N, C-alpha and C positions, 0 to 999 in steps of 0.2 A: 617499501624497506630500501634506505640507507646503509652501505656494509662502511663499517669506520675499522681500519687497521691500528689497532693502538701504538701510540708511541712510548719511546724511553720512559719509565717511571710511572704512566698513565694506572687508572684507575678508573672501573664507573665509574666512581663520585666525579673526580676530575673531568672526563670525558661528557658527562651530564653539563656539568657546568658550561664547559667552554660550547656546547653545542644548545643550550637553553632549552633541555628536557628534565622532566623530574629523574631522580635517582629510582623513585618506584618505575616508572614508565622503563627505567632500561633493563631494569632487574627480571620486570615481567619477559621483556623482548631475548634475554639472554640469561635463559635457564641453567647454559653450558659453565655460565660464572658464581662461583656459591660465593662469594662474597663481595660486596662493591667495593670495600679497600683493597682487594688483593692487586698485587702487581699485575698485571695483564699486557706485558711490553708484546707486541706482535699477534697478539692474538684479534681474531673478528668481533668486532662489536656491532648489533643491529643496530640501527637507530631508525625513530618513525619520518617519513617522509617530510612532513609536516610539524612543530613541538603544539599538540593541541594546548596545552597549559605551560606556560612559561615559567620558571624560576627568577619572580623580579629580583633583580640585583640590587635594587635602589629605588627606596620612593622619595621622590621630591615632595620638600615641605610644602602645601598649597600657601601662596601669598593671603594675606588678611585685604580684604575692599580699604581703599586707600583713605585716610581718616582726612576728615573735611578741615579746612584752616582754621585753628582758632580766632574766636570772635574776640578781638583787644577792647578796651573800654578806653574813653578818650584819657581819661585820669585815671587810673588807679593807682596813683601814688601823690597825696595833697603838694603842688612844687610850691615853692615859695620863692620870692624875690632875693638876692643876697643884701638887698636895701631893708626889707623887711625882715632877715635871718639878724642881722645888726643890733633890730632894739629888741629882741627876745634873747632868754637866757637861758641856755642849754645845758643838762646833767650831763651829758654826752655828745661830744662832735664827732663824728667820722670823716675822715678825709679819703673821698676815691673809695669806690666800692671794689676795685681789681683786685686781684689775689686773695679771693676769700672776704672781701668786706660785704658783701650780702651776708654773708652765712653769720658774720659778726652781728649784723644788724639785725639779723631773723631771733637767735639765740638771746639777744638782749632784749626784745620784744616780749620773748617769751618768758623769759626771768625777769624780768620787769615790769608785767603788764597790771599790775594791779598796786604799784608803786606812785602813780602818776608823774612819772619821770618823763623830758624832757629830752628825743633821740633827735639830731641835727646829720644830715649830710649834703657834704659838699661835692659833688662832683666837677673835675676840670672841664670835660668833654660830654657834648650831650649825644655825640658816636658811637658806637660799637666799634671798633677792628677798622679795619679798612673795609668794609661793605657799605660803609657810609649808612647804616642803618640806626636809627634814631634808638638809646637804651630807654629812654621815658617818651609815650608818648606826646607829641604836642598839640 
């Protein structure tokens, strides 16, 4: 058994926290202290040698297993050359999908799916950002 002399403003509860001991264990070892929240400055407190059960301070979350990378299709979006697009009449033509263009296309497709409207998209570049990853699989 160890003896701890309580510092200024300490209680059984704060001593238990500092020493990783359950408060109930300290109450049973220190029957001379009536209230675990009472200021016991200068009084001796009996502590167990090694805490049998520690009070967990923080439970770290477990990480999920790594996800396998998604399998991309070769052509998930039909690609048409500019020469072919010049011969087709489009009801809506979207130039560039940056800054919300993809969302606009999605909403248009949802709203006009049964109207047989043609929607064309023209992209200036085939690479995304500076990472040089293709926007559309080639």
